[in-house]
N, C-alpha and C positions, 0 to 999 in steps of 0.2 A: 483462642482462635479455633473455630470449628474445623472439622475435617474438610469440608468443601472450601472454606476460606483458605486453608493451608494449601490445598491442591492447586488453587489458582493464584495464590499470592505471588506478587512480584516485588516484595519488600527486599531492599538491598540491590535491586537490579537497575540498570540504566537502559533506557530505550531511546533510539534516535528515529524520529518520524519525519522522513523527507516528504514534503507535501503537506505537512501538518497544519499549514495555514488555510488549507482548503476545507470544504464541507465534510467529505467522507473521512479523510485522514485526520482531520481535526477532531472528529468524534472518536476515532480509534485512539488518538493520543489521550483524550480525556479518560477513556476506559482504562488505558494502561496506567495513568496516574492514579486513578481510583483504586486500582489493584495494588498500588504501593510502589510502582516504579518512579524513578526520577526520569523526566522526559525532556529531551531536546527537541523543540519544535523548529523545523527547518523549512525555510521558504525564501522568497526574494523580497516580499513586502513586509517591512517592519511594522507598518500600520496593522496589517492583518495578523501578524505575529503577536502584537500587543493585545489585540482583541481576543485572540485564542488564549493567551496567557491569563487574561482577566477571568475568563471562564474557568480555567483550571485552578487558578489561585483561589477561587471561591470554594474549591474542594479542599485542598490542603497545601497549595503552593509548590507542588512537586514538578516544576517545569521552568525552562528558560528558553529563550529564542536565539537561534544562530542563523544569520543570513548565509545563503550559499547558492551558487549557480551550478545546477547539475550538469550543465553542458561542459563544465571545466573540471578536468581531473585535479588540477591544482587547488581549486576551490573545495572539492570534496576531501582532499587530503588535509586541507586546513580545517575543515569541519571536524574530522576525526581528532585532530590535534587539540582543537578547542574543547571538545567533549571530554577527552582524556584528561586534560588539564583540570577540568571542573570536577570530574567524577572518578577518574582513574580506570574506567572500564566502559565497555559497550557490550551489552548482553543481547539486545534485541534491535534489529533494524527493520523499519517499515519503509519500503520503496514505493512511494505513491505519487511521485511527480508524473504529470501526463498532459498531453495536449490533444485536441481533436480538430477535425476539419470536415465540413460538409461539401468540399469541392468534388464535383463529379469526376469519374475516372478519366475521361478524355480531356479534362481541363487542368488536372493537377500538374504542377511544374516539378521539375527535378529538385528544385530548391525546397519547395514545400514538402515533398515526399521525404527528402533527406532530413529535414528539420524534425518532422514528426517521428521518424524512425530513431533519430538520435536522442530525442527527449524520452520517448516511450520505451525504447529498448537499450540504446547505447548508455544512457544514464544509469540504468539498472545494472548493466554489466560493470560499469566503472565503480559504482558504489559497492557492489557485491565483491569486487576484487579488493578494494581498499579496506572495507570493514570485515570482509571474510578473512583476510590475512590476519587481522587483529584477533578475530574470534578463534581462528585455528591456533594462534599463539597462546591464547589464554585458556584453551581447553574446551571451548564450546560456545554456543550461541544459537540464536534463532533469527533467520532472515525471512520476512514476510513480504513477498512481492504482490502488488495489487494488479491483478489481471482484469478480465472483463468477460461477461457472458458472450461477447462478440468474439472472444478469443477461442471459443469452443465451436462456434459456427458463424459463418460470415453474416454481417449485419449490413443491410443496405444503407446507402448515403454516407457511410463513414468507413469506406473500405480500407483506407490507409491505417486508420486507428485499429480496425479489426485485425489487419495483418500484423501490426506491431504487437498487439496484445497476444495473438497466437504465438508469436516468437517469444514473448515473455514467459508464457506457460512452458514452452519447450526449454528455454534457458534455465528456468527454475528447476526442472527435473534433472537436467544435466548437472547443475551445481549440487543438488541434493545427492545424487548418486556419487559424485566425486568426494563430497565432504562428510558423508554419513558416518564413516568409521571414526572420524575425529570429533564427533559430537556436535557438528555444526549442521543444524537442520534448516532446510530451505523449502518453503511452501508458497503456494499461490492462493490468495483469497480472491474469490471470483464474484464480484457484485453483479446482480442483474440490473434492472433499471432503477437507479437512484438519481433523481435530479441533482445536478451539480453544475459548476461553472462551465465545464468543457462540453456538456451536452445540451444545455438549455437552448442553444441556437438552432438545434435541429428538432426540438420538441414542438412541432407545429400541431395544430388540432387533429389533422388526419393521422399524424405520426403517433400521437398519444392514443387515439382510438385503436390503431393497429397493435400497439404495445399491450393495451388492456385486453384485447381479444386473444392475445397469445400468453397472457399471464394468469394462471389459475387463481392466484390470490386476488386478482382484479384491482390491484393498486400498485403504486410505486413503493419501493423500499424506503425506509427512513434511516438516516445515517446511524442512529444509535443501534440499529439492528445488526451492525457489523461488529459490535463490541464483543459479543460472546465468542464468535469465531476467532477474533483477534487474540483474546485471552487464552483460548485453547492452544492456538499455535505458538503463542509466546511462552507459555508456562513450561518450565523444565519438568515439573512433576506430571501435570495432566497430559502434556503433549510430547513426552520424552521419546516415544517410538513413532512419532508422526513426522515423516519427511517425504518430500516429493509428491505431495497431493495437491489437488485443486479443490479447495473448500468453497463450495458453491452456496451463495446466499442470494437466491433469485426469485422467491415466491412461486417456484414450480415451473419456470420457463423451460429449463433444460429437460423437464420430464414431459414436455408437450411437443407433439409432432405436427398435428393439424388443429 
């Protein structure tokens, strides 16, 4: 094994990827498996789970699917128990479940607002509590929360999503500060514009043009472009002193004002 391979190797590690049946987290899960981790793909759709497993099995079979409902603490506790039964440990947690909504500010209901906040923020708190307690007990681990470029600055048409992601960024920093001395690292990976299920509904022609005008790279991100950042944050060796950061992968959007 070369120096670089050893630096980023996840051999002997177990990763849990919540939202792993989706486009972005699915690719992150694939990258973790290719780096040597055993990966639990977590989602609600067994069909999508099976599809993602087929892709990872084509690499080396380092994955299994676990259904879970992130809105339920009991379900998340069952998820941890299932993974521990299979692998005996959890070293990496990716929190990637999320929902979006194009509902205008004056039209969004209390119910919709609460649902988005609960899935995008509440679920991350629940899973971080459950898996974080395990990591603290075993002496370390890495939690990677999926934020959004809209969490750094408000994004029009998806204000509830933006607000929830901003809260995720803040929550991650609080957890990082609290657990750093016990070797549990908590970071936020911050994608720019990556077409995925939850944002395709708002990608109208004029919206795409506005995004391209504000993106120095002049294109959308591709899901595989999140893998490098994921491996850095997941690796004990390469990322051992990295905690509480926002790892931005956005084609330059955050460096652009006008």
